[in-house]
C-alpha positions in Angstrom: 127.3 114.7 76.9 127.7 113.5 80.5 127.5 117.1 81.9 124.3 117.7 79.9 122.8 114.5 81.3 123.8 115.5 84.9 122.2 118.9 84.5 119.0 117.5 83.1 118.8 114.9 85.9 119.4 117.6 88.6 116.7 119.8 87.1 114.2 117.0 86.9 115.1 115.7 90.4 114.9 119.2 92.1 111.5 119.8 90.6 110.2 116.5 91.9 112.3 115.7 95.0 109.3 116.1 97.4 108.0 112.8 95.9 111.0 111.0 97.3 110.6 112.8 100.7 107.0 111.7 100.9 107.8 108.1 100.1 110.6 108.2 102.7 108.2 109.5 105.3 105.9 106.6 104.7 108.5 103.8 104.7 110.7 105.1 107.6 110.0 105.9 111.2 112.9 108.2 112.1 115.0 111.0 110.6 118.2 108.9 110.1 116.3 106.1 108.3 114.6 108.8 106.2 117.9 110.3 105.2 119.4 106.9 104.4 116.4 106.0 102.2 116.4 109.4 100.5 120.1 108.9 99.6 119.5 105.3 98.3 116.6 106.4 96.2 118.6 109.3 94.8 121.4 107.0 93.9 119.0 104.5 92.2 117.4 107.4 90.3 120.8 108.6 89.0 122.0 105.1 88.1 118.8 104.4 86.1 118.3 107.9 84.6 120.1 106.9 81.4 117.4 104.3 80.9 114.6 106.8 81.3 113.1 107.0 77.8 110.4 109.6 78.4 107.6 107.2 77.6 105.9 108.4 80.8 106.3 111.6 82.8 109.5 111.9 84.8 107.4 112.1 88.0 105.7 108.8 87.2 109.0 107.1 86.5 110.4 108.6 89.7 107.5 107.2 91.8 108.2 103.8 90.4 111.9 103.8 91.1 111.4 105.4 94.5 108.7 102.9 95.6 110.6 99.9 94.3 113.7 101.0 96.2 111.8 101.8 99.4 110.0 98.5 99.3 113.1 96.4 98.6 115.0 98.2 101.4 112.0 97.9 103.7 111.9 94.1 103.2 115.6 93.8 103.9 115.4 95.8 107.1 112.4 93.8 108.3 114.7 91.0 109.1 116.8 93.1 111.4 115.8 94.4 114.9 113.2 97.1 114.6 112.9 100.2 116.7 110.1 102.6 116.7 110.2 106.3 117.2 108.1 107.4 120.2 106.4 110.1 118.0 104.7 107.3 116.1 102.5 106.7 119.1 101.3 110.2 119.3 98.4 109.4 116.9 96.8 107.4 119.7 96.4 110.5 121.9 93.1 112.3 121.4 93.3 115.3 119.0 91.2 117.4 121.4 94.1 117.5 123.8 96.1 119.6 121.4 95.7 123.0 119.8 97.3 121.9 116.5 94.9 119.2 115.5 95.7 119.2 111.8 99.4 118.4 112.5 98.3 115.7 114.9 95.9 114.2 112.4 98.7 114.2 109.8 101.0 112.3 112.2 98.2 109.9 112.9 97.7 109.3 109.2 101.4 108.6 108.6 101.5 106.4 111.7 98.6 104.4 110.4 100.0 104.2 106.8 103.3 102.8 108.2 101.3 99.8 109.6 100.1 98.8 106.2 101.9 96.3 103.9 104.2 97.6 101.1 101.7 97.6 98.3 99.0 99.2 100.4 101.4 101.9 101.5 102.2 102.7 97.9 98.6 102.7 96.8 97.5 105.1 99.6 100.5 107.3 99.0 99.6 107.7 95.3 96.0 108.2 96.2 96.9 111.0 98.6 99.0 112.5 95.7 95.7 112.6 93.8 97.0 110.3 91.1 94.4 108.7 88.8 93.8 105.0 88.8 95.5 105.0 85.3 98.6 106.6 86.8 98.6 104.4 89.8 98.4 101.3 87.6 101.2 102.5 85.4 103.4 103.3 88.4 102.8 100.0 90.2 102.7 97.9 87.0 99.2 96.5 87.7 96.0 96.7 85.8 93.6 99.6 86.4 90.9 97.2 87.7 93.4 95.6 90.0 94.5 99.1 91.3 90.8 99.9 92.1 90.2 96.7 93.9 93.5 96.9 95.9 92.8 100.6 96.7 89.4 99.7 98.2 91.0 97.0 100.4 93.8 99.4 101.4 91.3 102.1 102.4 89.4 99.5 104.5 92.6 98.4 106.3 93.5 102.1 106.9 90.1 102.8 108.4 90.5 99.8 110.7 93.9 101.1 111.9 92.6 104.7 112.4 89.2 103.8 113.9 89.8 100.7 116.1 
C-alpha cells in the first residue's frame, strides 16, 4: 500500500512540479533559497499527500500547500537579515539596452512581484497561471468576490512598482 501511494505521489508530483518551481521563483531571490524552498514544499506535499481526498484537482491542492509553505517560510525569514541578489536590480535598466527584451521583461516582472506582500504575490501568480477566479478563491480559501477585489488591488500595486 505504501509503495503504491509513493508511486502515485511521484507521478502526480512530476506532472505538476513546475508549479512549485514558479512559486519558489516568486518567493525567493537566489538559487540556494529557491532550492531550499523547493525541498520544503516537496516535503510538505509528501507529508500531507495521505490527506489529499481528491475533492479538487491535484494541481489546485498542490498550489495551496506550496503557497502556504512559501508564505509561512517567507514570514519566518523576514525576521532574519535579508540579502538581495544583484540580478533583482536588472529590471530597472531600460529594456532597449538589451537584445533579449523578453527575458529582461520577465526578470522585471518577477522582481516587481517579489516586492508585493504574500497574498498579492499568490494572487498574481495564480492569475499569470491563467486560473479562474473560482480556482483562485478555492486555492486561497477566500470568496470569489474577495478574490476579484484583491486581484484588482494587487494589479494596481504591481503597476505602481513597474511604472514608477
